[in-house]
N, C-alpha and C positions, 0 to 999 in steps of 0.2 A: 671749329674756327670758322668765323663768317667769311663770306666771299669778299674779295677785293673788287669794289665797283668804280675804280678809277684807273687811269693809265699808271703804270709803274715806270717812271723815268729811270733810265740808265745813262751813266756817263760813258763817253767813248773810252774804250779800253776795259770795261767792266768784265767783259767775257773774254779777255785775252788769256794766254797761257793755259788754254784748255778748261777754263771755268765754263760751266754750263748753268742753265736754269731749268728746273724740272718740276713737274707737278705729280704729287703722289695722291692717289685716291684709294682709300681703304688700306694703305700701307702695304708692306710686303711681309707681314708676320705669317707664321706658320701656326695655323689654327690649333693643331694638336698640341703645341707647346704654349701658345699664348693663353688660350682660354683656361687651362687649368691654373696657370700662374695668376691670371686676373682674378679667378674664382677664390684662390687662396688669399690674395690680398683683400678682396671683398670680406671674406669670412674674418679676417684679422682686423677689419674696420679701417683698412688703409686705402681702399678704392670704392668711393661711394658712387658707383655707376648709376645707381637708381636716381641720383640727383642731377645727372647729366641728361636724362631723356625726359620728354613730355609727350604724351599721346594727344592725338587729334583725331576727330572723325574725318573721314576722307572728304567730306563736304567742306571742311575747314582748311583744305590744302593751301589757300592763299595766306591765311593766318599763319600756318606752320612755317611757310617759306618766309614771311616777314619776320616772325620771332627768331628765325635762324639768321637771317640777314642782319638783324639789329643786335644779336648776341644774347637775346633773352633766353634761348635754349641752345644747347650744343647738338642734340640729336632729336629732331622732331621724328616721331613715329606716327605714321597714318594707320588708323583702324578702319577697314572697309565697312563694318557693320554700323559704324556711326557712334559707338559708345566710347566715352572717355574713360580711361582707367586711372 
């Protein structure tokens, strides 16, 4: 998901009654459980993860960030040796 680049307006009372706003980075999945499940979904043709990523040479880091910010790519992957895969 692309980053939010603007203020998030909240009405008074939005966070009452114990409500909170939180940010999750990388989720809280258990890799030993999640990876085999995602692999099985991919093998069944139900999780096209290869369509969610795009590789960029490290020199194109600004393009990778721009593509992520604009929603062109879900997961930009930087390749240090400069090759696109």
